C-alpha positions as CSV (number, residue, x, y, z in Angstrom):
1,M,14.4,13.5,-26.2
2,T,13.5,15.1,-22.8
3,S,10.2,13.4,-22.9
4,R,11.7,10.0,-23.5
5,L,14.0,10.8,-20.4
6,Q,11.1,11.6,-18.3
7,G,9.5,8.4,-19.3
8,V,12.6,6.3,-18.3
9,G,12.3,8.1,-15.0
10,V,8.5,7.3,-14.7
11,A,9.2,3.7,-15.7
12,A,11.9,3.2,-13.2
13,L,9.6,4.7,-10.4
14,L,6.6,2.7,-11.1
15,G,8.3,-0.5,-11.9
16,G,10.6,-0.1,-8.7
17,P,8.2,-1.7,-6.2
18,T,7.7,-4.8,-8.4
19,L,11.6,-5.2,-8.8
20,I,12.7,-4.7,-5.2
21,A,9.9,-7.2,-4.2
22,F,11.9,-9.9,-5.4
23,Y,15.0,-9.0,-3.1
24,S,13.1,-9.5,-0.1
25,G,11.0,-6.5,-0.5
26,G,14.1,-4.3,-0.2
27,Y,14.2,-4.8,3.4
28,F,17.9,-5.6,3.5
29,Q,20.8,-3.3,3.1
30,G,22.4,-4.3,-0.4
31,P,19.1,-4.1,-2.5
32,R,17.9,-1.0,-0.7
33,L,21.2,0.7,-1.3
34,V,20.9,0.1,-5.0
35,A,17.5,1.3,-4.9
36,G,18.5,4.3,-3.5
37,I,21.2,4.9,-5.8
38,V,18.6,4.4,-8.7
39,A,16.2,6.6,-7.1
40,W,18.6,9.6,-6.6
41,A,19.8,9.4,-10.2
42,V,16.0,9.6,-11.1
43,V,16.0,12.9,-8.9
44,I,19.1,14.0,-11.1
45,L,17.1,13.4,-14.2
46,A,14.0,15.2,-13.0
47,V,16.1,18.3,-11.9
48,L,17.5,18.6,-15.4
49,T,14.2,17.9,-17.4
50,V,11.6,19.6,-15.5
51,R,11.7,23.3,-15.2
52,R,9.8,23.3,-11.7
53,P,10.6,20.1,-10.0
54,L,9.7,21.4,-6.8
55,P,5.5,21.5,-6.2
56,S,3.9,24.7,-6.7
57,S,1.2,24.1,-4.2
58,R,1.7,24.7,-0.5
59,P,0.3,21.3,0.7
60,G,2.7,19.7,-1.8
61,L,5.8,21.8,-0.4
62,I,4.6,20.8,3.1
63,A,4.4,17.0,2.4
64,L,7.8,17.0,0.8
65,A,9.2,19.2,3.5
66,G,7.8,16.9,6.1
67,L,9.3,13.7,4.8
68,A,12.6,15.3,4.0
69,G,12.5,16.7,7.8
70,L,11.7,13.0,8.9
71,A,14.8,11.7,7.2
72,A,17.1,14.7,8.5
73,W,15.8,14.0,12.1
74,T,16.3,10.4,11.9
75,G,19.8,10.8,10.8
76,L,20.4,13.4,13.4
77,S,18.8,10.7,16.0
78,V,21.9,8.2,15.1
79,T,24.0,10.4,17.8
80,W,21.8,9.4,20.5
81,A,20.1,6.2,19.6
82,P,21.3,3.0,21.3
83,L,22.1,0.9,18.3
84,R,23.5,3.1,15.6
85,G,23.8,0.5,13.0
86,P,20.0,-0.3,12.8
87,A,19.5,3.6,13.3
88,F,21.7,4.5,10.2
89,E,19.9,1.8,8.2
90,D,16.6,3.6,9.0
91,F,18.3,6.8,7.7
92,Q,19.4,5.0,4.7
93,R,15.9,3.9,4.2
94,L,14.3,7.3,4.4
95,L,16.8,8.7,2.2
96,L,15.4,6.6,-0.6
97,Y,11.8,7.3,0.2
98,V,12.8,10.8,-0.1
99,A,14.2,10.5,-3.4
100,V,11.0,8.6,-4.6
101,M,8.6,10.9,-3.6
102,F,10.5,14.0,-4.9
103,A,11.1,12.5,-8.4
104,A,7.8,11.3,-8.6
105,A,6.1,14.5,-7.6
106,A,7.8,16.0,-10.4
107,L,7.6,13.3,-13.3
108,L,4.0,12.2,-12.6
109,R,2.6,15.8,-13.8
110,P,1.9,14.7,-17.7
111,R,-1.4,13.3,-17.9
112,A,0.2,9.9,-19.6
113,A,2.5,9.5,-16.7
114,A,-0.3,9.6,-14.2
115,R,-2.8,7.4,-16.2
116,A,-0.1,4.7,-15.9
117,V,0.1,5.0,-12.1
118,D,-3.0,2.8,-11.4
119,P,-2.4,0.1,-14.2
120,V,1.4,-0.4,-13.7
121,L,1.1,-0.7,-9.7
122,A,-1.5,-3.0,-10.1
123,A,0.1,-4.9,-12.7
124,G,3.0,-5.1,-10.4
125,A,1.2,-6.2,-7.3
126,L,-0.3,-9.0,-9.5
127,I,3.1,-10.2,-10.9
128,V,4.3,-10.4,-7.3
129,I,1.2,-12.2,-5.9
130,L,1.3,-14.6,-8.8
131,Y,4.9,-15.7,-8.1
132,G,3.8,-16.4,-4.5
133,L,1.0,-18.5,-5.6
134,S,2.9,-20.3,-7.9
135,N,4.2,-23.1,-5.6
136,R,0.6,-23.5,-4.3
137,L,-0.7,-24.1,-7.8
138,L,2.3,-26.0,-9.2
139,P,4.0,-27.5,-6.2
140,G,5.7,-30.4,-8.2
141,I,7.2,-27.7,-10.6
142,V,7.6,-24.6,-8.7
143,H,9.4,-24.9,-5.4
144,L,9.8,-21.5,-3.1
145,S,11.4,-21.2,0.2
146,H,9.0,-20.6,3.4
147,S,10.0,-20.0,6.7
148,A,8.9,-21.9,9.6
149,S,7.6,-18.6,11.2
150,A,5.0,-18.0,8.3
151,G,3.4,-21.4,9.2
152,G,2.0,-21.6,5.7
153,R,1.0,-18.2,5.3
154,L,1.7,-16.7,1.7
155,E,5.0,-14.9,2.4
156,Q,7.1,-15.2,-0.9
157,P,8.9,-13.1,-2.3
158,L,8.7,-10.5,0.3
159,T,9.4,-12.9,3.1
160,Y,6.7,-11.4,5.2
161,W,2.9,-12.5,5.0
162,N,1.3,-9.3,6.3
163,A,3.4,-7.2,3.6
164,M,2.1,-9.9,1.0
165,G,-1.6,-9.3,2.4
166,L,-1.0,-5.5,2.0
167,L,0.4,-5.5,-1.5
168,A,-2.5,-7.9,-2.6
169,A,-5.0,-5.5,-0.9
170,L,-3.5,-2.4,-2.6
171,G,-3.6,-4.5,-6.2
172,F,-7.5,-5.1,-5.4
173,V,-8.4,-1.7,-4.7
174,L,-6.6,-0.5,-7.8
175,C,-7.9,-3.2,-10.0
176,A,-11.5,-2.3,-8.8
177,R,-10.8,1.4,-9.7
178,I,-9.7,0.3,-13.1
179,A,-12.7,-1.9,-13.8
180,G,-15.0,1.3,-12.8
181,D,-13.3,3.6,-15.0
182,P,-15.3,4.3,-18.2
183,S,-12.2,6.1,-19.8
184,R,-10.2,2.9,-19.7
185,P,-10.4,0.7,-22.8
186,D,-12.9,-1.9,-22.3
187,S,-10.4,-4.7,-22.5
188,W,-8.4,-3.3,-19.7
189,R,-11.4,-2.9,-17.5
190,A,-12.2,-6.7,-18.0
191,V,-8.4,-7.9,-17.4
192,A,-8.6,-5.8,-14.1
193,A,-11.9,-7.4,-12.8
194,A,-10.4,-11.0,-13.5
195,A,-6.9,-9.7,-11.8
196,A,-8.7,-9.1,-8.6
197,V,-9.6,-12.8,-8.1
198,P,-5.9,-13.9,-7.5
199,L,-5.3,-10.7,-5.6
200,G,-8.2,-11.5,-3.3
201,V,-7.5,-14.8,-2.6
202,S,-4.0,-13.7,-1.5
203,V,-5.3,-11.3,1.0
204,Y,-7.0,-14.3,2.5
205,I,-4.3,-16.9,2.4
206,S,-1.9,-14.2,3.9
207,F,-4.1,-14.5,7.1
208,S,-3.4,-10.9,7.5
209,R,-6.2,-9.3,9.5
210,G,-5.0,-5.9,8.8
211,A,-4.7,-6.4,5.0
212,I,-8.6,-7.5,5.3
213,V,-9.3,-4.3,6.9
214,A,-7.5,-2.3,4.7
215,V,-8.9,-3.8,1.4
216,A,-12.3,-3.2,2.8
217,L,-11.8,0.5,4.0
218,G,-9.9,1.2,0.6
219,L,-13.2,-0.2,-1.4
220,V,-15.4,2.1,0.7
221,V,-13.3,4.9,0.1
222,L,-13.4,4.3,-3.6
223,V,-17.0,4.5,-3.9
224,L,-17.2,7.5,-2.0
225,A,-14.6,9.2,-4.0
226,M,-15.8,8.2,-7.3
227,P,-19.7,7.8,-6.5
228,T,-20.8,6.4,-9.9
229,H,-23.1,3.2,-10.7
230,A,-20.2,1.9,-13.0
231,Q,-17.8,2.2,-10.0
232,L,-19.9,0.8,-7.5
233,R,-21.0,-2.0,-9.7
234,A,-17.2,-2.7,-10.4
235,V,-16.5,-3.2,-6.6
236,L,-19.3,-5.8,-6.5
237,V,-18.0,-7.7,-9.4
238,T,-14.5,-7.6,-8.1
239,V,-15.6,-8.7,-4.6
240,G,-18.0,-11.2,-6.2
241,G,-15.5,-12.7,-8.2
242,A,-13.0,-12.9,-5.5
243,V,-15.3,-14.6,-2.9
244,P,-16.1,-17.9,-4.5
245,A,-12.2,-18.2,-5.2
246,V,-11.3,-17.6,-1.5
247,I,-13.9,-20.1,-0.3
248,A,-12.4,-22.8,-2.8
249,A,-8.7,-21.9,-1.4
250,A,-10.0,-22.4,2.1
251,L,-11.4,-25.6,1.5
252,M,-7.8,-27.0,0.2
253,P,-5.0,-27.2,2.7
254,G,-2.6,-27.3,0.2
255,V,-3.4,-24.0,-1.4
256,R,-4.4,-22.5,2.1
257,G,-1.4,-23.5,4.0
258,L,1.1,-25.6,2.1
259,S,0.1,-28.8,4.0
260,G,-0.5,-32.3,2.9
261,S,1.7,-34.5,0.8
262,L,2.9,-33.6,-2.4
263,H,0.7,-35.7,-4.5
264,A,-2.4,-34.2,-2.6
265,R,-1.1,-30.6,-3.0
266,E,-0.4,-31.2,-6.7
267,L,-4.0,-32.5,-7.1
268,E,-5.4,-29.5,-5.1
269,G,-3.2,-27.1,-6.9
270,A,-4.5,-28.4,-10.3
271,V,-8.1,-28.0,-9.2
272,M,-7.4,-24.6,-8.2
273,L,-5.5,-23.4,-11.1
274,V,-8.7,-24.6,-13.3
275,L,-11.0,-22.7,-10.9
276,F,-8.7,-19.7,-11.1
277,V,-9.1,-19.7,-14.9
278,L,-12.8,-20.3,-14.9
279,I,-13.6,-17.8,-12.3
280,C,-11.5,-15.1,-13.5
281,A,-13.3,-15.5,-17.2
282,A,-16.5,-15.3,-15.6
283,T,-15.5,-12.0,-13.7
284,A,-14.2,-10.6,-16.7
285,F,-17.5,-11.5,-18.6
286,A,-19.5,-10.0,-15.7
287,Q,-17.2,-6.9,-15.9
288,W,-18.0,-6.9,-19.7
289,R,-21.6,-7.2,-19.6
290,L,-22.7,-5.6,-16.3
291,V,-20.5,-2.7,-15.8
292,R,-18.9,-1.8,-19.4
293,P,-22.2,-0.5,-20.7
294,L,-23.0,1.8,-18.0
295,A,-22.9,5.6,-18.4
296,P,-20.8,7.5,-15.7
297,A,-23.8,8.4,-14.1
298,P,-23.6,9.9,-10.5
299,L,-24.6,7.6,-7.6
300,R,-26.8,9.5,-5.2
301,L,-25.2,9.1,-1.6
302,P,-26.0,10.8,1.5
303,R,-24.4,14.2,1.8
304,R,-22.9,13.1,4.9
305,A,-21.9,9.6,4.0
306,P,-18.0,10.1,4.6
307,L,-19.0,11.2,8.3
308,Y,-21.0,8.3,8.7
309,V,-18.0,5.9,7.5
310,A,-15.5,7.7,9.6
311,V,-17.8,7.1,12.8
312,V,-18.2,3.7,11.8
313,V,-14.3,3.1,11.4
314,V,-13.7,4.9,14.6
315,M,-16.2,2.6,16.7
316,L,-14.7,-0.5,14.8
317,A,-11.2,0.7,15.8
318,A,-12.1,1.1,19.4
319,A,-14.1,-2.1,19.5
320,G,-11.1,-3.9,18.2
321,L,-8.7,-2.3,20.5
322,A,-11.2,-3.2,23.5
323,G,-11.5,-6.6,22.4
324,A,-7.6,-6.9,22.2
325,L,-7.0,-5.7,25.6
326,H,-9.7,-8.1,26.9
327,E,-8.3,-11.1,25.2
328,K,-4.8,-10.2,26.1
329,H,-5.9,-11.1,29.4
330,G,-7.2,-14.4,28.2
331,A,-5.8,-17.0,25.9
332,G,-2.8,-15.1,24.8
333,T,-1.4,-15.0,21.3
334,P,-3.8,-15.8,18.3
335,A,-3.8,-19.1,16.4
336,F,-0.7,-19.7,14.7
337,G,0.0,-19.8,10.9
338,A,-2.6,-20.5,7.9
339,N,-5.5,-21.3,10.5
340,A,-8.8,-19.3,9.7
341,K,-9.5,-19.1,13.5
342,R,-7.0,-16.2,13.3
343,L,-9.4,-14.1,11.1
344,G,-12.2,-14.5,13.9
345,S,-10.1,-13.0,16.5
346,V,-8.4,-9.4,17.4
347,E,-6.4,-11.1,19.6
348,S,-2.6,-10.0,19.2
349,N,0.8,-8.8,20.9
350,R,0.4,-5.3,19.5
351,T,-1.1,-3.8,22.2
352,A,2.0,-4.9,24.1
353,Y,4.3,-3.4,21.8
354,W,2.3,0.0,21.7
355,A,2.2,-0.1,25.7
356,V,6.1,-0.2,25.6
357,A,6.4,2.4,22.9
358,F,4.1,4.7,24.8
359,R,6.0,4.6,27.9
360,T,9.1,5.2,26.0
361,F,7.5,8.3,24.5
362,A,6.7,9.5,28.1
363,H,10.2,9.2,29.2
364,H,11.5,11.0,26.0
365,P,8.7,13.2,24.8
366,L,10.7,15.7,22.6
367,I,13.2,13.8,20.8
368,G,12.6,10.2,21.6
369,H,15.0,7.4,22.3
370,G,16.5,7.5,18.9
371,S,15.8,5.6,15.8
372,S,15.6,1.8,15.8
373,S,15.6,2.2,19.5
374,F,12.3,-0.1,20.0
375,Q,13.9,-3.3,20.1
376,V,16.1,-2.2,23.0
377,D,13.2,-0.8,25.0
378,W,11.0,-4.1,24.0
379,A,14.0,-6.4,25.1
380,R,14.2,-4.5,28.5
381,E,10.6,-4.2,29.3
382,R,8.8,-7.2,27.7
383,K,6.5,-9.5,29.6
384,I,6.1,-12.1,27.0
385,T,8.6,-14.2,24.7
386,D,8.5,-12.4,21.5
387,P,11.7,-10.9,19.7
388,A,10.0,-8.0,18.2
389,K,12.3,-5.4,16.8
390,D,9.2,-2.8,15.8
391,A,6.2,-1.4,17.6
392,H,4.2,-2.5,14.6
393,S,2.8,1.0,13.9
394,L,4.4,3.6,12.3
395,Y,2.6,6.2,14.5
396,F,3.4,4.5,17.9
397,E,7.1,3.8,16.7
398,T,7.7,7.4,15.4
399,A,6.6,8.7,18.9
400,S,8.8,6.5,20.9
401,E,11.9,6.7,18.8
402,L,11.6,10.2,17.3
403,G,9.5,12.1,19.9
404,L,7.4,15.0,19.4
405,V,9.7,16.6,16.8
406,G,9.4,13.2,14.8
407,L,5.6,13.4,15.2
408,A,5.3,16.8,14.1
409,L,7.2,15.9,10.8
410,L,5.3,12.8,10.0
411,A,2.2,14.9,10.7
412,A,3.5,17.4,8.0
413,L,3.7,14.7,5.5
414,I,0.1,13.4,6.2
415,I,-1.3,16.8,6.2
416,G,0.3,17.8,3.1
417,V,-0.6,14.6,1.2
418,G,-4.2,14.9,2.8
419,A,-4.7,18.6,1.5
420,S,-3.0,17.7,-1.8
421,A,-5.6,14.7,-2.0
422,V,-8.6,17.2,-1.4
423,R,-7.4,19.6,-4.0
424,A,-6.7,17.0,-6.8
425,H,-10.2,15.2,-6.1
426,R,-12.0,18.6,-6.5
427,R,-9.9,18.8,-9.9
428,L,-10.0,15.4,-11.2
429,P,-11.9,12.8,-9.3
430,Q,-11.8,10.4,-12.0
431,L,-8.1,10.4,-12.1
432,C,-7.1,10.3,-8.4
433,A,-9.8,8.1,-6.8
434,G,-8.0,5.2,-7.0
435,W,-4.9,6.7,-5.5
436,I,-6.8,8.1,-2.7
437,A,-8.7,4.7,-1.6
438,A,-5.3,2.8,-2.1
439,L,-3.3,5.4,-0.2
440,C,-6.0,5.3,2.6
441,A,-5.6,1.4,2.8
442,W,-1.9,1.7,3.2
443,G,-2.1,4.3,5.9
444,V,-4.3,2.3,8.0
445,H,-2.2,-0.8,7.6
446,A,0.8,1.4,8.3
447,G,-0.8,1.8,11.9
448,L,-1.1,-1.9,12.4
449,D,2.2,-3.3,11.1
450,W,5.7,-2.4,10.0
451,D,5.0,-1.6,6.6
452,W,7.2,1.5,6.5
453,E,10.5,-0.4,6.6
454,M,9.4,-2.7,3.7
455,P,10.2,-0.6,0.6
456,A,8.4,-2.8,-1.9
457,V,5.0,-1.7,-0.1
458,A,6.2,1.8,1.1
459,M,7.2,3.0,-2.3
460,I,3.7,2.2,-3.4
461,G,2.4,4.5,-0.8
462,L,4.7,7.2,-1.5
463,L,4.3,6.9,-5.2
464,L,0.4,7.2,-4.9
465,A,1.2,10.3,-2.3
466,A,3.4,12.0,-5.0
467,A,0.9,11.5,-7.8
468,L,-1.8,13.4,-5.6
469,V,0.7,16.1,-5.1
470,A,1.7,16.2,-8.5
471,W,-2.0,16.6,-9.6
472,S,-2.8,19.4,-6.7
473,E,-0.9,22.1,-8.8
474,D,-2.7,25.2,-9.3
475,V,-4.5,24.6,-12.5
476,P,-7.9,25.4,-13.7
477,A,-10.6,23.3,-11.9
478,A,-12.4,20.6,-13.7
479,P,-16.1,20.7,-14.1
480,S,-17.8,19.5,-10.9
481,T,-19.6,16.3,-12.2
482,V,-17.7,13.1,-11.9
483,A,-18.1,12.2,-15.5
484,A,-16.8,15.4,-16.6
485,E,-13.7,15.4,-18.7
486,S,-10.3,15.7,-17.1
487,V,-8.3,18.9,-17.4
488,Q,-4.7,18.4,-17.9
489,P,-2.2,20.6,-16.0
490,P,0.7,22.1,-17.8
491,E,3.1,19.8,-19.1
492,P,6.6,19.9,-17.4
493,V,9.1,22.2,-19.1
494,P,12.8,21.4,-19.9
495,A,15.2,23.1,-17.9
496,G,16.6,24.7,-21.0
497,G,13.1,26.5,-21.4
498,G,11.7,24.7,-24.5
499,A,11.2,20.9,-25.5
500,A,13.8,19.0,-26.8
């Protein structure tokens, strides 16, 4: 009975992001409040059915304490925030996040629950993405609302194109991991490779440059975290399947940006649907023939490969920032809407947002100006017509609104999760490689947008972080080879001291 109750809790946690995605991603108060009530009910379930619900590892405790402290500090900041209503909504959102991470860190310790993380989150992302694609593939049958601000970019059901791009990117990375995991059933691996095709197309038609960067980084980290021939070839197969589908979508205005007459869009949608079926089938076949037979032999990478990747990432980030600052004094904002020219430019208003956030931090360095205060500071200091409410960076916005105290708490969360990832990877790289890669993709995108305020994607990051915390517990280390069998940590013991 206890294991069944825990299974219900795991299902609620892993299925939560998919469900809340269909309520504008949980951005608004009503769905977010319901999600919070359900999440705290799962916390109670975890406390009653798991003997030691808190992590036993120091990094795990630091991560949870950092998130809980960030929630408490945000709630306290309501007392000095210029807009108390929005500040309280931030506090409510963080209470949801604390519940999700606490419950997941306790309930994802059993191996069966941990093994469900990758496929369930990937399947959820695919369901949401297919829903968003439906009115492009079947425009005469399916009619979804779309906003003028999206300009034809993929936005439903989350209602924000960059968040849809991130969701597709996370799903793509997880599918690539499943396809390269020899311990999964062969049929699952083939289906995962096929699922990467619509996810890859969705990254493109979101026209989110941050999502493209996130998926690229996620795939690189995935190969570094699981350096086997099977994983590398699975990445190549998934990318190779997505590229022709992206090219086809780019050539069809109705699919790419909802433009053209209904008749033209119906024709393009039908063609794209047939291409999807053919390309997905070919990708699944390639996965079956090229990757499935491979033994999990280690891939020889340079010892300093992670360092080289880190240096390249820093250099690209510096080049992007320099380019953005240069273009900011030139043409202005990037091309609007579903326009491929966006992807060839680093032009953005984000540098202006970050400058205002940094100045606010300089004026209120210790405690910040209060949660949700950026929109007030931006309205007062902006030099361009842009009704932004967020600094479009979790890190800049935390500094601006919550000061050094908030930054320290956020750093505790990041450091705790990072240390947990290192511990978990040393013990079971084959289990947690996908979690680490997808979480890195999420963390990079969080520095470029307001993902933290969209529960449908923020909860995915928190669930991945909680899984790493759960599997960083003090258990005997696994054999050092990446092909070694997994070592299962002790099963959670019911509160009563024995299994029901």
